[in-house]
N, C-alpha and C positions, 0 to 999 in steps of 0.2 A: 713208155716202153723203149728200151734201149737194145736194138739189134736182136740177135737170135737168143740172147740170154733172158729175154723177157723180164728185164728189171722194171719195177714200178716204183716211182718216187712218191713217198707219203710224208706229209708234214704233220707233226704232232705238236700241239701246244698244251699249256696247262701245267699241272703239278706233277712232277716226276721225282721219284726217289728209288733207291735200290729195292725197297720193299713194295713199290707201287704196283708192279706187275709180277705175275707168277714166274717161276723158273721156266726157262725156255723162251722168254720174251726177247732176249738179245742183250744189246749193250745199254746199260742204264747209267744215268748221271746221279751223283750223290747230292744233288741240291736242285733248287728251282730257280735260283738267281745267283749272280756273282756281284760283289761290290768291290771295286778297286778304288782305294783312297789315293789322294794326290801324293801322299808321302810313302805309300806302299811300294816296295820294289816290284811286287807281283801279287796277283791273286790266284788262287788255285781251286780246283774242284775235282773230286775223285770220279773215276770212271771204272765200271766193272762189266765184264761179259757174264751175264747170268744165264746165258743160253747153253746149248749143248753142241754148238757148231762154232768154228772160228769165223771171225769177221775182219775185214779191213775197215778201219775207222778213219774218216776224213773230217778235219775240223777247220773252221774259219770263222771270222767275225765280220759282220756287216752292220751298216747303219740303217737297215731296212731293206726290203726286197729291191734289188737292182742297184743298191748303194754299197758297193764292195770296198771302196777306198775309206779306210778308217785309220786313226792314230794308234789303234790297239792291235796286238799280235797274239795269237794263241799257238802254243807248242805242246806236243808235236803236231804238225799239220797232217801227218799220215802215219798210221801204225797198224800192225797186225795184232789182234787179240785172240788168243786161244780161249776155249771154255774155262771159266773160273778166273781168268787173268784180270788183274787190276792195273790201273794206270792213273797218272795225275796230269790233268790239263793245267797249264800255267799261262796266265794272261798278263802281258806287260804293256806299258805305254811306250811307243817307240819314237813318236814325232807328232807334230801338229799342235795348233793352238785350240784349246777348248775353253768354253766359258768358265770364268772363275766365280761367278755369282750364283750358279745353279748346277744341279746335276745334269749330266749328259747320259743318254741311254743308247746302248748298242745291243746286238744280238749275237750270241754264241750259237753256232750251228755244228751239230755232231751228226754225221751221216754214216750209218753202218751198212757196209756192203758185203753180202754173203759171198763166199767163194763159189766159183763156177761149178755147177753140178755136172757130173758125167752122164746123168740120166737124160733121156730125151723128154721134151715137152714138160719140163719142170718150171713152174712159176717161181722166180726168185724176187724178193722184195727188198729194195734199198730204202731204209727208214731214216728220215731226217728229223732230229729233235732240235727245237730252238728254245733257248731261255734268254732272259734279259741279263745284260751286263751294265751295271751302273758305275759311271765314273764320278766320284764324289770329291770335289775340291775341298781343301782345308778352309776352315773358318766360315762355313755357311751359316747364315742366320737360322736360329732355332735348331731343334733336334728332329731326327727322322720320325720318331714315334709321336711327336707333337703335331706333325703337319696335317694329319687328317682332321684335327680339331679346329683348323683355320679355314676350312673350305666353307663356301657359301652356296646354297642351293636355291633355285627358283624354277617355277614352271613357266614354260614359254611355248608359243606355237611351234608345231613340228615343221619338218622340212616342207618348203613351198607353202607354208601357212596352213598345212593340213594336220589335224590331230594335235597332239601335245608332246612335249619333250621335257625332260628334267635336265636343267643346265647346272653343271658343277663348275664353279670357279675355284681355282687353286692359287692363292696368293703366296704360297710358300716357295722355298728354294728347292724342294724335293719333288720327284715324280711320285704320284699317289695312284696305286692300282686298286680299283674297286672290283669286288667279286660280282657285283650286281646290286640291284635295289628292289626291295619289296615295297609295294605301294598300297597304303591303307590296310596293311596287314595281309594283303593278298599273297598267296604262295607263289604266284607267277612273278618272275624276276625279269628285269631288263638284262641286256647283255652286260658282260664284264667290260672294263675299259680302263685305260691309264690316262690320267690327266697330267699334262706336263707342268713344270714350274712356271708360275706367272701366266698360266694359260687356262683354257676352259674347254669343256666337252659337253655336247648334248647327247643324252640317252633317250631314244624314242620310247614313248609310253604307249602301252596297248590297253591298259585298264581304264583309261579315261579317254574321251573323244575330243575334248577341248580343254584349254588351260583352266585349272581351278586349284584351289588350295588342297593340299594333300598331306598325309603323313608318309615319310619315307624312312625305311630302315635299311642300313647298309653295314657291310664289313669291308675292311681293306686288307691288303697283304703286307706283312711286316718284313724286316730285313732278313728274317730266317725262313721266309716262305710260308709262314703260318698265318691264319686268319686272326684279325683283331676282334675284340668283343663287339657284338652288334650294337649299333647306335640308332635310335629313332628320333627324328626331328620333324617339326611342323614346317611345311614349305609353302610360301605364298606365291602368287602369280607375279612374274617379273617382267622385265623389258623384253621386247621381241627383237632387239638389236642382235646382230650376228655374234656368236660366241668368239671371244678372242682366242687365237691359236688354232682355230679350226682349219 
């Protein structure tokens, strides 16, 4: 809550597109992720005010919450958008060394701030949307759409040795975002998550109480923000050693 204007900050994650929300929803991004190649002069993503009121739009890039210093810059950093107005956000690399053997990931933040209302006791909401920005060096081993086929899965003890978790190891040079896992055909899914290059991530399991062999079904997110076809694999019990990259 900010002063007498009663602004409330709301973080929104997940898939967004111009058509994702009904008219009147406010400022919408025309994509769910941005990919900036090493040889690209810039990457861009469209922006549209689908609402019925004007907004001030503030944009910035971070490397995670509290990590505001990055080698990437987005323009314009501040703009007013009337109802129906469209704009283009442009992302460029300005400085800094980044790994050349793997993707790096950053976050594009778009905050829509409504104009101050003349009416008393009106709640105004400032909404922040965050999407991933991937910096992709030239000459990475393999192709992005092949990375998910390289992962290895194992069932390990859960946190503090309690329960079970699905460990996903990613030996590729690309970040892989999983929408979640279905276990033994169960409709209940684990949380979504992104596994970094040469790293691993543990997904807590609730459908089993201890490590055991399972069938795991999963989909991932491709470069265009869409889901890949579902894959089902048999997963054995693995090592209880800490997951690399945790």
